[in-house]
C-alpha positions as MATLAB code, in Angstrom:
seq = 'MRPKKTILCVDDNESILSVRKFLLETRGYRVIAARSAEEAIELFGQGGIDLVLGDLVMPLMDGNEMVRRMKEISPEVPMILISGSIKTFERANRADAFLPKGACSPVEMLEKIRIMIARKRGPRKVLRPVFSPSDQVAYENAAHQVAS';
ca = [
     -14.873   -2.087    1.746;
     -12.322   -3.484   -0.551;
      -9.561   -1.419   -1.841;
      -9.953   -0.720   -5.437;
      -7.647   -2.399   -8.078;
      -5.766    0.145  -10.053;
      -5.738   -0.245  -14.152;
      -3.474    1.505  -16.505;
      -5.330    2.276  -19.561;
      -3.101    3.041  -22.558;
      -4.664    4.424  -26.060;
      -3.687    7.035  -28.272;
      -7.504    7.767  -29.274;
      -8.674    9.996  -26.882;
     -12.459    9.207  -27.273;
     -11.807    5.553  -26.662;
      -9.599    6.365  -23.805;
     -12.204    8.252  -21.997;
     -15.033    5.577  -22.678;
     -12.762    2.827  -21.412;
     -11.731    4.823  -18.430;
     -15.727    5.518  -17.632;
     -16.463    1.926  -18.169;
     -13.926    0.613  -15.723;
     -14.687    3.513  -13.013;
     -18.485    2.615  -12.921;
     -17.263   -0.821  -12.272;
     -15.306    0.185   -9.201;
     -11.909    0.194  -10.499;
      -9.275    3.188  -10.362;
      -8.047    4.203  -13.666;
      -4.926    5.748  -14.545;
      -5.021    6.885  -18.284;
      -2.095    7.289  -20.595;
      -2.230    8.498  -24.169;
       1.140    6.888  -25.333;
       3.365    3.761  -24.543;
       6.247    6.224  -23.425;
       3.829    7.903  -20.745;
       2.329    4.395  -19.709;
       5.711    3.191  -18.978;
       6.818    6.156  -17.013;
       3.280    5.667  -14.769;
       3.972    1.957  -14.516;
       7.316    2.486  -13.123;
       5.808    4.272  -10.247;
       4.245    1.092   -9.159;
       0.671    0.472   -7.864;
      -0.778   -0.904  -10.837;
      -2.804   -4.107  -10.904;
      -3.597   -4.660  -14.712;
      -2.453   -2.870  -17.821;
      -5.179   -2.679  -20.639;
      -3.317   -1.309  -23.940;
      -3.968   -0.714  -27.304;
      -1.764   -2.956  -29.762;
      -1.377   -0.334  -32.646;
      -0.126    2.898  -31.181;
       2.565    5.461  -32.942;
       5.936    5.469  -31.908;
       5.842    2.449  -29.806;
       3.589   -0.367  -30.395;
       1.646   -2.350  -27.519;
       4.067   -5.491  -27.763;
       6.928   -3.255  -27.084;
       5.363   -1.419  -24.224;
       4.268   -4.675  -22.686;
       7.824   -6.058  -23.134;
       9.228   -3.102  -21.279;
       6.938   -3.258  -18.466;
       7.323   -6.994  -18.030;
      10.940   -6.101  -17.653;
       9.879   -3.859  -14.524;
       7.234   -6.033  -12.891;
       6.399   -9.524  -14.633;
       3.830  -10.500  -12.302;
       1.377   -7.581  -13.374;
      -1.249   -9.056  -15.976;
      -1.307   -7.214  -19.227;
      -4.031   -7.313  -21.800;
      -3.710   -5.807  -25.536;
      -6.734   -4.553  -27.363;
      -6.784   -4.200  -31.260;
      -9.469   -3.017  -33.659;
      -7.374   -3.633  -36.812;
      -5.430   -7.039  -35.608;
      -8.014   -9.898  -35.513;
      -5.677  -12.479  -34.163;
      -3.044  -13.128  -31.228;
      -0.190  -13.637  -33.461;
       1.097   -9.863  -33.419;
      -0.066   -9.389  -29.423;
       2.366  -12.058  -28.341;
       3.964  -10.261  -25.544;
       0.870   -9.725  -23.486;
      -0.974  -12.077  -21.274;
      -4.185  -11.887  -23.176;
      -5.175   -9.976  -26.531;
      -8.868   -9.019  -27.142;
      -9.950   -7.669  -30.864;
     -11.885   -4.440  -30.484;
     -14.702   -5.377  -32.830;
     -15.054   -9.076  -31.711;
     -15.126   -8.155  -27.904;
     -18.003   -6.861  -26.175;
     -17.682   -4.618  -22.997;
     -18.906   -7.559  -20.683;
     -16.184   -9.910  -22.230;
     -13.496   -7.298  -21.695;
     -14.809   -6.888  -17.999;
     -14.844  -10.407  -17.188;
     -11.036  -10.934  -18.732;
      -9.889   -7.998  -16.570;
     -11.607   -9.613  -13.468;
     -10.214  -13.042  -14.274;
      -6.592  -11.637  -14.924;
      -6.900   -9.769  -11.501;
      -7.909  -12.654   -9.695;
      -5.011  -14.655  -10.953;
      -2.515  -11.991  -10.017;
      -4.184  -11.947   -6.343;
      -3.803  -15.828   -6.340;
      -6.125  -18.278   -4.713;
      -8.011  -17.154   -1.769;
      -6.594  -18.539    1.519;
      -8.414  -21.447    3.101;
      -8.775  -20.651    6.857;
      -7.820  -24.141    8.871;
     -10.122  -25.178   11.867;
      -8.580  -24.265   15.168;
      -8.714  -27.100   17.364;
      -8.405  -27.510   21.255;
      -5.596  -30.079   22.396;
      -7.897  -32.734   23.318;
      -9.788  -32.184   19.900;
      -6.580  -32.233   18.062;
      -5.535  -35.448   19.422;
      -9.024  -37.055   18.317;
      -8.816  -35.752   15.128;
      -5.343  -37.224   14.685;
      -6.577  -40.584   16.050;
      -9.601  -40.738   13.561;
      -7.224  -39.651   10.670;
      -4.782  -42.468   11.438;
      -7.829  -45.052   11.986;
      -8.934  -43.864    8.405;
      -5.614  -44.410    6.947;
      -5.231  -48.106    8.345;
];
């Protein structure tokens, strides 16, 4: 069984946070929930986070500033900001992706998360065929003839 990927979910709205947590957990993700950017940065600093999914508009510290601080800790971790009030990516310029809450279905959000985690992992390794010494010589001779 594959190890679960860990998503740090950040939203100051408790009901939205619990719905998002439920949605992600039922899809096989491990979810750590934070109700503020400050709490999220503290949790993020402990490591083990594969993706951050945060609200853009939060009190005290907005999502852009949260992402900026997290990227200083681990720039390779993908981060997605969501907003119900901001409809364009202009304000969410620190994150790797932006999803407007009203215009983005749960299916689209899950697909974006899957893609972002796959990019972090990198391409799958291609297994090279194992040749016996005689096969290796035959392979190299055939490759040389093709090149000539």
